[in-house]
C-alpha positions in Angstrom: 11.9 10.4 -17.2 10.6 7.7 -15.9 11.7 6.9 -12.2 11.5 4.1 -9.7 11.1 4.3 -6.4 12.5 1.0 -4.3 10.5 1.1 -1.0 12.7 -0.1 1.7 10.6 0.9 5.2 9.5 -2.7 5.9 12.9 -3.9 5.9 15.5 -1.1 6.0 13.5 0.8 8.2 11.6 -1.6 10.8 15.0 -3.4 11.2 16.2 -0.2 13.3 12.7 -0.3 15.6 13.8 -1.4 19.2 10.2 -2.4 20.1 8.7 -5.5 18.3 7.0 -5.1 15.8 4.2 -7.6 15.2 3.7 -9.7 12.2 -0.1 -8.1 11.7 1.6 -4.5 11.7 4.1 -5.8 8.8 1.7 -7.3 6.8 -0.4 -4.4 6.9 2.1 -1.9 6.1 3.1 -4.0 3.3 -0.1 -4.2 2.0 -0.8 -0.2 2.5 2.2 0.5 0.4 1.3 -2.3 -2.3 -1.7 -0.1 -2.8 0.4 2.9 -3.3 1.5 1.3 -6.6 5.3 0.6 -6.1 7.3 -1.2 -8.7 9.4 -2.7 -6.0 8.7 -2.9 -2.4 11.7 -4.6 -0.1 9.5 -6.7 2.5 11.9 -8.4 4.8 15.6 -10.1 5.2 16.7 -13.7 5.7 19.0 -13.3 8.1 19.8 -14.9 11.3 16.9 -14.0 14.1 19.9 -13.8 16.4 21.6 -10.9 14.7 18.1 -8.9 13.5 15.4 -10.4 15.6 13.0 -7.6 14.2 12.7 -9.4 11.2 12.6 -13.1 12.0 9.2 -13.0 10.8 10.1 -13.0 6.9 8.5 -16.1 6.1 5.2 -15.2 7.6 5.2 -11.9 6.4 5.6 -13.1 2.9 3.0 -15.7 3.2 0.3 -13.4 4.6 0.9 -10.4 2.1 -1.4 -9.7 -0.6 0.7 -9.7 -4.0 -0.3 -6.9 -6.1 0.6 -7.7 -9.8 3.0 -5.2 -11.2 4.8 -4.9 -8.0 7.9 -6.9 -7.1 8.6 -7.9 -3.7 12.5 -8.4 -2.7 14.3 -9.1 0.5 17.8 -9.3 1.8 19.6 -12.6 1.4 23.0 -13.1 3.0 23.9 -16.7 2.7 22.7 -20.0 1.5 20.7 -20.7 4.2 18.6 -17.1 3.9 18.5 -18.4 -0.2 16.8 -21.6 0.7 14.0 -19.6 3.3 13.6 -16.9 0.6 13.2 -19.1 -2.6 10.3 -21.2 -0.2 8.9 -17.6 0.3 8.7 -16.9 -3.5 10.7 -13.4 -3.5 10.6 -11.6 -6.2 14.4 -10.2 -6.1 17.2 -11.3 -4.0 19.6 -8.7 -2.4 23.1 -9.0 -1.1 25.4 -6.7 0.7 28.8 -5.7 1.2 30.5 -2.1 2.2 33.3 0.0 0.6 34.6 0.1 3.9 36.9 -2.5 5.1 36.1 -1.1 8.9 32.5 -1.0 8.6 32.2 -4.3 6.8 34.1 -6.5 9.8 31.8 -4.5 12.2 28.8 -5.1 10.0 29.2 -8.9 9.0 32.6 -9.9 10.7 34.2 -10.4 7.2 36.4 -8.2 4.8 34.9 -6.9 1.7 36.4 -10.0 -0.6 35.2 -12.5 2.3 31.7 -11.1 2.3 31.6 -11.3 -1.5 32.7 -14.8 -1.5 30.2 -15.3 1.2 27.3 -14.5 -0.9 28.9 -15.8 -4.5 26.6 -18.9 -4.2 23.6 -16.7 -3.2 24.0 -14.9 -6.5 24.4 -18.5 -8.6 21.3 -20.0 -6.8 19.0 -16.8 -7.6 20.4 -16.1 -10.7 19.9 -20.1 -11.4 16.2 -19.7 -10.3 15.5 -17.0 -12.5 15.4 -14.4 -9.7 17.4 -11.0 -10.2 19.6 -10.2 -7.9 20.4 -6.4 -6.1 24.0 -5.6 -4.5 24.0 -3.1 -1.9 27.3 -0.9 -1.4 27.2 0.7 1.8 29.6 3.4 3.0 30.1 4.5 -0.4 30.5 8.1 0.6 31.6 8.3 4.4 32.3 5.5 7.2 31.7 6.2 10.6 34.9 4.5 11.3 37.4 5.6 8.4 35.8 8.9 7.7 35.6 9.9 3.7 35.8 6.6 1.4 37.7 7.5 -1.6 35.6 7.1 -4.9 38.2 4.3 -6.5 37.7 2.2 -3.3 33.5 2.1 -4.3 34.4 1.5 -8.2 36.2 -1.3 -6.9 33.5 -3.1 -5.0 31.0 -2.1 -7.7 33.4 -4.0 -10.6 33.6 -7.2 -8.2 29.6 -7.1 -8.0 29.2 -6.7 -11.9 31.9 -9.4 -12.3 30.2 -11.8 -10.1 26.8 -11.1 -12.2 24.8 -8.9 -9.7 21.9 -7.2 -11.9 21.4 -3.7 -9.8 23.9 -2.0 -7.3 22.4 0.2 -5.0 24.8 2.9 -3.6 24.4 3.8 -0.1 25.3 6.7 1.7 24.8 4.9 4.8 25.4 7.5 7.9 24.0 10.9 5.5 26.8 12.9 5.6 27.1 13.0 1.5 26.4 16.3 -0.1 26.0 16.6 -4.0 29.6 17.5 -4.8 30.0 14.1 -3.5 27.4 12.2 -5.3 28.6 13.8 -8.9 32.4 13.1 -8.2 31.3 9.3 -7.2 29.3 9.0 -10.3 31.5 10.7 -12.7 33.7 7.4 -11.5 31.1 5.0 -11.6 29.5 5.8 -15.1 33.0 4.8 -16.6 32.4 1.1 -15.4 28.6 0.7 -15.1 25.5 1.5 -17.0 23.1 4.2 -14.8 20.2 2.0 -15.6 22.1 -0.5 -13.2 22.5 1.9 -10.4 20.2 2.8 -7.8 21.0 5.4 -5.2 20.3 4.9 -1.1 20.5 8.2 0.6 20.1 8.6 4.6 19.1 12.3 5.8 21.3 12.6 8.8 22.3 15.8 7.8 19.5 17.2 5.9 21.0 16.6 2.2 19.4 13.5 0.9 16.9 15.4 -1.0 19.4 17.3 -2.8 21.6 14.4 -3.4 18.4 12.6 -5.3 18.3 15.5 -7.5 21.9 15.6 -8.1 21.8 12.2 -9.2 18.6 12.4 -11.2 20.4 15.4 -13.3 23.2 12.7 -14.0 20.1 10.4 -15.5 20.0 7.7 -12.6 16.5 6.4 -12.4 16.3 4.2 -9.4 16.4 5.8 -5.8 15.7 3.7 -2.5 13.4 5.3 0.3 11.3 4.6 3.3 8.0 6.0 4.0 7.8 8.4 6.7 11.6 8.3 7.0 11.6 5.5 9.3 14.5 3.5 9.9 18.4 3.8 9.7 21.2 1.7 10.0 21.5 -0.5 13.4 25.3 -1.4 12.5 26.1 2.5 11.6 26.5 5.1 14.5 25.4 8.3 13.5 23.0 7.0 10.8 19.7 8.7 12.4 17.3 7.7 9.3 16.5 7.1 5.6 15.1 9.8 2.9 11.4 9.7 3.5 9.7 8.2 0.3 7.3 11.4 0.3 9.8 13.9 -0.3 11.7 11.8 -2.6 8.1 11.8 -4.8 7.7 15.5 -4.2 11.2 16.3 -5.2 11.2 14.3 -8.0 7.6 14.8 -9.5 8.3 18.8 -9.1 11.2 18.2 -11.1 9.4 17.0 -13.9 10.1 13.2 -13.3 7.5 10.3 -13.4 7.2 8.5 -10.4 4.7 5.4 -10.1 3.8 5.7 -6.1 0.5 7.8 -5.3 1.6 10.0 -2.5 -1.8 10.0 -0.8 -1.5 6.3 -0.3 2.0 6.4 0.5 1.1 9.1 3.4 -1.7 6.8 4.5 0.5 3.6 4.6 3.2 5.8 6.8 0.1 7.0 9.1 -1.0 3.6 9.4 2.8 2.6 10.4 3.0 5.6 12.9 -0.4 4.8 14.5 1.1 1.2 15.3 4.6 2.7 16.5 2.8 5.3 18.6 4.7 8.5 17.0 4.0 10.7 14.2 6.6 10.2 11.4 7.8 12.3 8.8 5.3 13.8 6.3 5.9 15.3 2.8 5.1 19.2 2.2 1.4 19.9 1.5 0.3 17.4 4.3 -2.9 18.7 6.0 -2.7 16.1 9.1 0.0 15.0 11.4 3.5 17.3 11.5 6.9 15.7 10.7 8.2 13.7 13.4 
């Protein structure tokens, strides 16, 4: 089966870094990822610089990257003002975000789930009017740092609202990385009654070391889009206990060893990871079989 890996390191990875990362580094990182042959790279976010200072240079990064034919360059877009900036930057896909936990959503965006969806309705409409596809992120789809285990029905409800709104793709997030394959199977049993599997992406964090097991469980259920971050960089700055995204290198290795056809070249992903690790001044996680730096 053909599997798409959406690289979220430049956005979801770097937003969690405490030290300000120069724009030059971000551009070189995205360019190195482009050379790996991804189908989609999430480059940045058009959010308030006060909220996420690390991504205040979104326009400049988009203006300076070398766009590879065949790669879609996406961005997080929370509101109409962000959409105006994003359209000027020539994004290829817009992403909006909400959660399955009311408490997490209020902590994250200071709004209820219903209010957050209402806020980004104009973004969905504006993007679709510009013929740009829209992704919807659903955070805390399995566990919440404040509410504990999330009922699958709560996730289904949010996903149905997003599909009714016209969102093209939905990314299901294990924000604090506590899900195990049984949780994944249970949720997919419910979700696949309401949304086609080719419209779902899975976004796992590896806090408890179960992300790859969850990727493979999803793959067995026919899911063919996965989010990951080169070198496992990043996490969620608004979720206590979310230690990091699953590493792209591990996802590629596990899926190809399971018979999947995965586009990014593992060697070139490693090169991008090394470039970023050098800029950050630390070793980043690398896939099995690496002959250089050990896992960070």
